[in-house]
Rosetta silent file (secondary structure, phi, psi, omega in degrees, C-alpha in Angstrom):
SEQUENCE: MADAIITGVFALLGAAVGLVGERLVRSKGALLFRSSGWYLSCAFKNVDSEGTHYVPFDRSIPTRERLMERADHATYDCDIKMFNEKEIDTGLRDVAVVFVDNSGTELIRSVPQTVDSRNFVVDPDVINLPARQWVYGQYHDVIQPDEFEALARSTKVELRAFLPGDKPFVREIRKLWE
SCORE:     score description
SCORE:     0.000 S_00000001
   1 L     0.000  -42.685 -173.900   23.814   18.306   51.662 S_00000001
   2 H   -73.200  -29.208  176.804   25.428   15.981   49.285 S_00000001
   3 H   -62.833  -35.946 -172.457   22.627   13.304   50.001 S_00000001
   4 H   -74.131  -37.322  176.055   20.082   15.852   49.003 S_00000001
   5 H   -61.956  -49.611 -178.587   21.948   16.574   45.707 S_00000001
   6 H   -58.107  -42.826 -179.371   22.322   12.918   44.997 S_00000001
   7 H   -62.060  -46.704 -177.823   18.631   12.219   45.774 S_00000001
   8 H   -62.154  -38.159  178.650   17.596   15.151   43.443 S_00000001
   9 H   -67.365  -44.045  178.341   19.789   13.889   40.595 S_00000001
  10 H   -66.867  -32.478 -179.882   18.323   10.353   40.895 S_00000001
  11 H   -67.640  -49.870 -179.328   14.768   11.776   41.006 S_00000001
  12 H   -62.465  -37.606  174.854   15.345   13.749   37.850 S_00000001
  13 H   -64.276  -35.248 -179.953   16.989   10.763   36.165 S_00000001
  14 H   -74.512  -38.022  173.533   14.150    8.520   37.167 S_00000001
  15 H   -64.198  -41.265 -179.708   11.591   10.950   35.778 S_00000001
  16 H   -64.759  -45.018  178.547   13.440   11.234   32.558 S_00000001
  17 H   -63.725  -39.366 -179.710   13.874    7.456   32.127 S_00000001
  18 H   -63.758  -40.350  179.003   10.162    7.032   33.012 S_00000001
  19 H   -72.233  -37.255  170.554    9.044    9.453   30.291 S_00000001
  20 H   -63.875  -42.041 -177.372   11.371    7.988   27.718 S_00000001
  21 H   -70.689  -34.413 -178.489   10.507    4.474   28.699 S_00000001
  22 H   -67.062  -43.381 -178.677    6.766    5.096   28.556 S_00000001
  23 H   -61.721  -40.122  178.615    7.141    6.602   25.042 S_00000001
  24 H   -65.548  -42.902  179.034    9.221    3.594   23.923 S_00000001
  25 H   -63.839  -42.038  178.965    6.634    1.136   25.285 S_00000001
  26 H   -64.955  -32.711  179.297    3.865    3.009   23.687 S_00000001
  27 L   -94.135   12.012  173.217    5.526    3.023   20.275 S_00000001
  28 L   -84.431  143.314 -178.737    6.434   -0.597   20.251 S_00000001
  29 L   137.087  168.312 -174.737    4.337   -2.765   17.874 S_00000001
  30 L  -118.379  167.681  168.753    3.995   -3.472   14.277 S_00000001
  31 E   -97.422  118.933 -179.331    1.677   -2.534   11.415 S_00000001
  32 E   -87.279  146.859 -174.954   -0.237   -5.639   10.400 S_00000001
  33 E  -135.966  131.092  174.734   -1.068   -5.764    6.649 S_00000001
  34 E  -135.959  123.380  175.287   -3.698   -7.927    4.927 S_00000001
  35 E  -117.855  154.159  176.248   -4.691   -7.812    1.283 S_00000001
  36 E  -159.370  174.802  174.157   -7.429   -9.745   -0.472 S_00000001
  37 E    62.430   32.669 -176.740   -9.739   -9.697   -3.385 S_00000001
  38 E   -67.591  129.775  173.213   -6.985   -9.001   -5.925 S_00000001
  39 E  -144.182  130.852  178.248   -8.378   -8.668   -9.533 S_00000001
  40 E  -121.677  116.714 -179.062   -6.516   -7.545  -12.632 S_00000001
  41 E  -126.285  166.702  174.238   -8.631   -7.114  -15.716 S_00000001
  42 E  -124.252  131.875  176.468   -8.295   -5.765  -19.252 S_00000001
  43 E   -91.962  128.666  171.276  -10.899   -3.668  -20.941 S_00000001
  44 E  -119.734  147.278 -178.396  -11.515   -4.146  -24.624 S_00000001
  45 E   -73.275  133.252  175.726  -13.624   -2.089  -26.975 S_00000001
  46 L   -69.496  136.702 -179.050  -16.528   -4.176  -28.278 S_00000001
  47 L   -74.896  -46.666 -171.646  -16.322   -4.688  -32.134 S_00000001
  48 L   -85.025  -22.456  177.230  -20.017   -4.986  -32.715 S_00000001
  49 L  -139.485  170.491  177.092  -21.347   -2.278  -30.321 S_00000001
  50 L   -84.477  145.674 -175.946  -20.209    0.655  -28.347 S_00000001
  51 L   135.806 -177.306 -176.879  -19.081   -0.271  -24.919 S_00000001
  52 E  -133.647  149.701 -178.545  -16.413   -2.176  -23.182 S_00000001
  53 E  -123.023  130.711 -178.358  -15.897   -5.776  -22.323 S_00000001
  54 E  -106.552  133.076  176.444  -13.699   -6.827  -19.315 S_00000001
  55 E  -136.976  152.583  175.541  -11.645  -10.045  -19.083 S_00000001
  56 E   -53.189  131.373 -179.294   -8.993  -11.206  -16.690 S_00000001
  57 L   -66.715  136.386  178.427   -5.553   -9.769  -17.736 S_00000001
  58 L  -119.321  148.978  173.739   -3.314  -12.563  -19.256 S_00000001
  59 L   -59.745  -28.661 -176.923    0.381  -12.374  -19.799 S_00000001
  60 L   -87.572   -1.131  179.939   -0.056  -13.152  -23.429 S_00000001
  61 L   -60.152  -44.438 -177.767   -2.307  -10.088  -24.204 S_00000001
  62 L   -59.754  -30.010 -176.358    0.667   -7.798  -25.154 S_00000001
  63 L   -83.684   -9.119 -174.315    1.846  -10.381  -27.784 S_00000001
  64 L   -99.211  102.397 -171.079   -1.532  -10.727  -29.402 S_00000001
  65 H   -60.057  -43.214 -172.982   -1.811   -7.984  -32.024 S_00000001
  66 H   -68.249  -29.709  176.727   -5.439   -8.227  -32.628 S_00000001
  67 H   -73.916  -37.054 -178.819   -6.281   -7.886  -28.885 S_00000001
  68 H   -67.126  -27.415  179.200   -4.011   -4.998  -28.446 S_00000001
  69 H   -64.070  -28.608 -173.122   -5.750   -3.123  -31.237 S_00000001
  70 H  -100.804  -10.591 -175.576   -8.945   -3.339  -29.154 S_00000001
  71 E   -67.417  127.438 -178.689   -7.355   -2.891  -25.699 S_00000001
  72 E  -100.669  -46.098  178.699   -8.541    0.247  -24.020 S_00000001
  73 E  -172.211  170.551  169.215   -6.869   -0.146  -20.518 S_00000001
  74 E  -116.630  155.065  176.177   -6.308   -2.557  -17.675 S_00000001
  75 E  -133.130  152.314  168.660   -7.563   -2.050  -14.128 S_00000001
  76 E  -125.687  152.537  173.107   -6.674   -3.577  -10.757 S_00000001
  77 E  -139.840  146.964  175.837   -8.679   -3.686   -7.654 S_00000001
  78 E  -160.467  156.546  171.013   -7.874   -4.993   -4.235 S_00000001
  79 E  -106.335  136.850 -175.388   -8.855   -4.676   -0.545 S_00000001
  80 E  -126.230  133.987  176.028   -6.269   -3.723    2.030 S_00000001
  81 E  -122.786  131.930  179.703   -6.682   -3.898    5.732 S_00000001
  82 E  -132.113  146.767  179.356   -4.064   -2.538    8.120 S_00000001
  83 E  -133.362  125.695  179.650   -3.853   -2.594   11.961 S_00000001
  84 E   -86.911  105.456  177.213   -1.714   -0.372   13.995 S_00000001
  85 L   -73.449  -19.234 -178.441   -0.510   -2.372   17.099 S_00000001
  86 L   -68.288  161.413  177.654    1.158    0.645   18.623 S_00000001
  87 L   -93.444    9.332  173.956   -0.540    2.714   21.295 S_00000001
  88 L  -123.651  149.478  177.682    0.169    5.870   19.372 S_00000001
  89 L   -69.707  150.933  178.401   -1.294    7.087   16.045 S_00000001
  90 E  -147.919 -176.309  176.597    0.937    6.873   12.987 S_00000001
  91 E  -165.560  170.918  176.003    0.414    7.103    9.252 S_00000001
  92 E  -120.182  145.450  178.892    1.804    6.460    5.887 S_00000001
  93 E  -126.048  161.364  179.679    2.578    9.039    3.097 S_00000001
  94 E    57.810   40.663 -170.075    3.397    8.776   -0.548 S_00000001
  95 E   -72.062  134.663 -179.334    1.321    5.639   -0.857 S_00000001
  96 E  -150.382  150.018  169.286    1.702    3.805   -4.186 S_00000001
  97 E   -95.105  120.207 -171.400    0.936    0.462   -5.766 S_00000001
  98 E  -125.600  127.750  175.275    4.043   -0.862   -7.513 S_00000001
  99 E   -92.571  126.986 -177.352    4.474   -3.750   -9.950 S_00000001
 100 E  -127.580  156.211  174.719    8.006   -5.244   -9.753 S_00000001
 101 L   -91.531 -174.971 -177.102    9.921   -8.018  -11.485 S_00000001
 102 L   -60.214  -23.975  173.969   11.877  -10.820   -9.865 S_00000001
 103 L   -85.850   -2.096 -179.568   14.763   -8.636   -9.045 S_00000001
 104 L    88.910    4.349  179.874   12.596   -6.109   -7.289 S_00000001
 105 L   -77.151  129.843 -175.600   12.994   -3.539   -9.989 S_00000001
 106 E   -67.568  126.544  175.151   10.030   -1.164  -10.249 S_00000001
 107 E  -109.593  -30.780  178.929    8.202   -1.500  -13.551 S_00000001
 108 E  -144.991  132.181  174.743    4.919    0.408  -12.962 S_00000001
 109 E  -119.410  133.184 -173.178    4.132    2.806  -10.100 S_00000001
 110 E  -128.946  127.496  168.821    0.498    3.645   -9.548 S_00000001
 111 L   -96.153  109.024 -171.088   -1.087    6.111   -7.090 S_00000001
 112 L   -79.942  156.063  169.204   -4.395    4.313   -6.616 S_00000001
 113 E   -78.558  140.123 -178.560   -7.816    5.719   -5.990 S_00000001
 114 E  -125.938  128.964  168.304   -8.976    4.663   -2.560 S_00000001
 115 E  -110.537  133.353 -179.076  -12.416    4.155   -1.080 S_00000001
 116 E   -93.854 -176.616 -175.209  -12.521    3.800    2.613 S_00000001
 117 L   -58.773  -16.256 -177.766  -14.881    1.753    4.888 S_00000001
 118 L   -98.847    7.479 -175.884  -17.481    4.583    4.756 S_00000001
 119 L    65.370   26.988  175.359  -17.482    4.512    0.929 S_00000001
 120 L   -97.673  141.219  171.808  -15.707    7.912    0.688 S_00000001
 121 E   -79.449  130.318 -172.719  -13.031    8.435   -1.816 S_00000001
 122 E  -119.850  158.504  175.617  -10.004    9.472    0.298 S_00000001
 123 L   -48.927  111.808 -179.222   -6.667   11.139   -0.404 S_00000001
 124 L   -76.060   -5.805 -171.483   -4.728    8.117   -1.755 S_00000001
 125 L   -85.617  -21.930 -174.584   -1.361    9.729   -1.000 S_00000001
 126 E  -133.565  138.750  171.718   -1.857    9.451    2.816 S_00000001
 127 E  -123.658  124.028  173.976   -3.224    6.738    5.168 S_00000001
 128 E   -91.981  136.724 -179.427   -3.878    7.633    8.804 S_00000001
 129 E  -125.965   99.990 -178.951   -3.541    4.676   11.129 S_00000001
 130 L   -71.626  161.979 -175.352   -5.090    5.350   14.568 S_00000001
 131 L   -56.924  136.726  170.641   -3.741    3.428   17.611 S_00000001
 132 L    47.405   47.002  176.703   -5.037   -0.200   18.014 S_00000001
 133 L  -139.534  150.920  167.213   -7.526    0.057   15.115 S_00000001
 134 E   -84.135  143.635  175.727   -8.117   -1.516   11.875 S_00000001
 135 E  -128.385  139.638 -170.727   -8.220    0.634    8.687 S_00000001
 136 E  -129.197  137.524  172.819   -9.752   -0.660    5.457 S_00000001
 137 E  -151.211  148.230  178.360   -9.516    0.577    1.885 S_00000001
 138 E  -105.932  123.539 -176.880  -10.380   -0.562   -1.556 S_00000001
 139 E  -108.728  131.504 -176.433   -7.580    0.340   -3.968 S_00000001
 140 E  -153.283  149.831  178.497   -8.015    0.592   -7.679 S_00000001
 141 E  -164.528  170.861 -177.121   -6.415    2.302  -10.784 S_00000001
 142 E  -111.690  140.128  176.442   -6.104    2.153  -14.449 S_00000001
 143 E  -118.672  124.602 -173.267   -3.091    0.997  -16.447 S_00000001
 144 L   -73.762  152.254 -179.028   -2.694    2.195  -20.052 S_00000001
 145 H   -54.033  -31.850  176.060   -1.946   -0.182  -22.906 S_00000001
 146 H   -70.097   -5.500  170.999    1.593    1.105  -23.449 S_00000001
 147 H  -105.288    4.433 -178.205    2.428   -0.385  -20.027 S_00000001
 148 H   -63.229  -36.213  178.412    1.002   -3.817  -20.733 S_00000001
 149 H   -66.666  -37.455  175.341    4.424   -5.339  -21.570 S_00000001
 150 H   -68.688  -35.280 -179.611    5.850   -4.166  -18.234 S_00000001
 151 H   -65.212  -43.611 -173.953    2.673   -5.482  -16.515 S_00000001
 152 H   -65.102  -34.581 -176.986    3.178   -8.920  -18.210 S_00000001
 153 H   -78.619  -22.249 -178.263    6.843   -8.943  -17.046 S_00000001
 154 L   -70.383  145.061 -179.583    6.031   -8.089  -13.417 S_00000001
 155 L  -112.891   -7.721  172.044    5.907  -10.902  -10.908 S_00000001
 156 E  -157.510  157.809  178.001    4.521   -9.235   -7.799 S_00000001
 157 E  -116.083  137.618 -178.589    2.661   -6.266   -6.627 S_00000001
 158 E  -128.427  149.794  166.782    3.627   -4.201   -3.599 S_00000001
 159 E   -95.050  124.679  178.025    2.273   -1.345   -1.474 S_00000001
 160 E  -126.013  144.896 -177.054    5.043    1.116   -0.854 S_00000001
 161 E  -166.181 -175.674 -178.473    4.951    4.183    1.340 S_00000001
 162 E  -130.396  137.374  169.859    6.865    6.079    4.064 S_00000001
 163 E   -82.992  169.491  171.783    6.284    6.135    7.788 S_00000001
 164 L   -54.089  147.994 -173.969    7.049    9.197    9.841 S_00000001
 165 L    74.422   24.582  176.591   10.791    9.908    9.766 S_00000001
 166 L    54.115   34.922  176.975   10.969    8.809    6.167 S_00000001
 167 E   -85.043  126.549 -179.395   11.167    5.095    7.116 S_00000001
 168 E   -69.812  144.314  171.799   10.159    3.000    4.048 S_00000001
 169 E  -122.120  124.388  176.524    7.108    0.674    4.349 S_00000001
 170 E  -137.296  126.249  175.795    6.923   -2.023    1.798 S_00000001
 171 E  -131.883  140.066  165.850    4.254   -4.949    1.843 S_00000001
 172 E   -67.569  124.182  176.155    3.513   -7.522   -0.692 S_00000001
 173 E   -88.142  -45.401 -177.446    0.024   -7.352   -1.993 S_00000001
 174 E  -162.632  149.129  161.010    0.139  -10.354   -4.350 S_00000001
 175 E   -94.642  141.761 -175.074    2.357  -12.454   -6.456 S_00000001
 176 L   -89.532  163.237  171.904    1.337  -12.564  -10.094 S_00000001
 177 L    49.156   35.767  175.452    0.867  -15.323  -12.519 S_00000001
 178 L   -89.214    0.000    0.000    0.808  -18.217   -9.983 S_00000001
């Protein structure tokens, strides 16, 4: 009788370890992150005609008074690809593009507009990451002239979000001014 109880306990223990072990193996893996096509531009109102003229954003723009009088806004655009190596779906929430200085202090936080691979504008606050698949999005947003000084002080751009369980997800998009 004792042998049957011991066998039953080991069978239950083996089943529990198998279930937990399978879940751990399926959830192992990283989220690969690639960014490309970074472009930061400044929009100026044309003096001679109605319309806007775009030029690459330069750190000196906020110090040049004549340019700041005509500055309408700045925009950033970039392509981001992510791959979920795990065998289970996951996702990111509270997605933001953040401009930071050398110390990592947040200077500008932007919730970007996102266009997915099917050219649909999607909820920029959430990114669903299916298992073992690439996800692509184009991220862009507008930065107002009152934030140009902070933009000029920033040294890199990061994508910040949260994984399930409120685990922070931070990846560098680009170093600025190199």
